[in-house]
PAFI-292893 format. One record per residue (C-alpha): residue in three letters; x, y, z. Coordinates in steps of 0.2 Angstrom, whole numbers, plus 5000, padded with zeros to 4 digits. Example, Ala and Ser with C-alpha at 12.3 -4.5 7.8 and 13.67 -1.06 7.14 Angstrom:
2
ALA506249785039 SER506849955036 
***
This chain:
197
MET558555785607 PRO556755765612 PRO555355705600 PHE554455845591 ARG552655885599 THR551855935583 GLY550255835581 TRP550155765598 ARG548655865603 ARG547055845591 GLY546255995584 GLU544555935589 LYS543056025582 ARG543856195580 ALA545156115568 GLU543756035558 GLY542856205557 CYS544456285549 VAL544556155536 THR542756135531 HIS542356325531 GLU543956445530 TYR544956325519 LEU543456295507 ASP543056475506 ARG544956525501 VAL545156365488 LEU543356395481 ALA543656575479 ASP544456545462 PHE543656385458 SER543856335439 GLY542256225438 TYR543356075433 ILE543855935445 ALA544755775446 ALA544055635459 ASP545255485464 GLU545355365477 LEU547155315485 TYR547355145495 ASP548555145509 GLY548454985519 PRO546654965526 TYR546255145523 CYS545655225507 VAL545755415504 LEU544455495493 SER545055665486 ILE544355795474 VAL545655915466 ASP545356065456 ASN545956015440 ARG546456185433 ARG547256255449 SER548056075456 GLN547256125473 ARG546455995484 LEU544656045488 VAL544055905499 TYR544455725505 GLU543855585516 VAL544755435524 LEU543855275524 ASP544355125534 GLN543655005520 ASP543554995501 PRO542455125494 THR540655085488 THR539555175476 GLU538555235491 ASP540355305499 ILE540655395482 ARG538855465482 ARG538955525499 PHE540655605496 PHE540155695479 GLN538555755489 ARG539555845502 PHE540555935489 GLN539055975478 ASP538256055495 ALA539756155498 LEU539756215479 GLN537956255481 VAL538156355497 ARG539356475487 GLY538356475472 LEU539656385461 THR539256255447 LEU540356105442 ARG540656095423 GLY541755935421 ILE542555795431 THR543955685427 THR544155515435 ASP545255355434 GLY543855255424 SER543355155439 ALA541655085439 LEU541255175456 TYR541055335448 PRO539755355434 GLU538255315444 PRO538655435459 ILE539155565445 ARG537455555438 GLN536555555454 VAL537355695462 PHE537955815448 GLY536655775435 ALA536855715416 GLY537455905411 VAL539155875419 LYS540455815407 HIS541355655413 GLN542955605406 VAL544255475409 CYS546055525414 GLU547255505399 PHE548655435411 HIS547555305417 VAL547055255400 LEU548755245393 GLN549255145409 GLU547855005405 ILE548355005387 THR550254985392 LYS549754835404 ALA548654745390 VAL550154765378 LEU551354695390 LYS550254555395 ALA550054515377 VAL551954505374 ALA552154395390 ARG550754275383 THR551754275366 ARG553354215375 LYS552454085384 GLN551654025368 LEU553454015359 HIS554153925375 THR552853785373 GLN553353755354 LYS555153705360 ARG555453525358 LYS556153425373 THR557953365367 GLY559153245377 ARG560653295387 GLY562253335379 ARG562653365360 PRO561353315348 SER561953155338 SER560653115325 LYS560053245311 LYS558253255318 ALA558953295336 ARG560253435328 ALA558653505319 ALA557653515335 ALA559153595344 ARG559253735331 LYS557453765331 ASN557553775351 ARG558953905349 ARG557954005337 LEU556454005348 GLN557454045363 GLN558154195354 LYS556454255350 ILE555854235368 LYS557454335374 ASP557154485361 LEU555454495366 PHE555854515384 ASP557454635381 HIS556454745369 ARG554654735377 HIS554854925381 LEU554754955362 PHE552954895361 VAL552355035373 LYS553355175367 ARG552355315357 THR553755345344 LEU555055225338 THR556655265329 ASP557055175312 LYS558355065321 GLU556955025335 LYS555654985322 GLY556954875313 SER557254775329 LEU555354735330 GLU555254655313 
***
């Protein structure tokens, strides 16, 4: 079968007008006043987007061919603020991922009266990363406590004690790895709590 022809011809200025005017009029008709702003990286490109937080509708987006700067974010926010002002709408709150790119442009464009909060998902993601990193660091520290032993069965009393200690440490390292998910679980059963002791 021949390939699809959809998308071969560019929409040019008429398509851009539909996106910036007709689409925005439609999605901003029932604007909640709360947005979520985020950036998505795809190879060399970065997509900035603003979504209506309560209605889960994308409002505006912009594609950059480099990592965004605070100036790119400010310009993007200013374009959205202009669209709101034309329609007589005001922004009440904004949610971001906690990136350092956002606080200054938010103050510059929307003012200090707009509430800014960090997304709960991103906070939990950062906490989870930090906990798992701490668990990995502990495993490495336990590994450094193991003593070097010779090949074969230990013959002296001291070598047997070192081998026993190494086995205990190796078991702790294995348990930390096997049960690392328990450190980031919100609620644990009594059995899972027992395995952490």
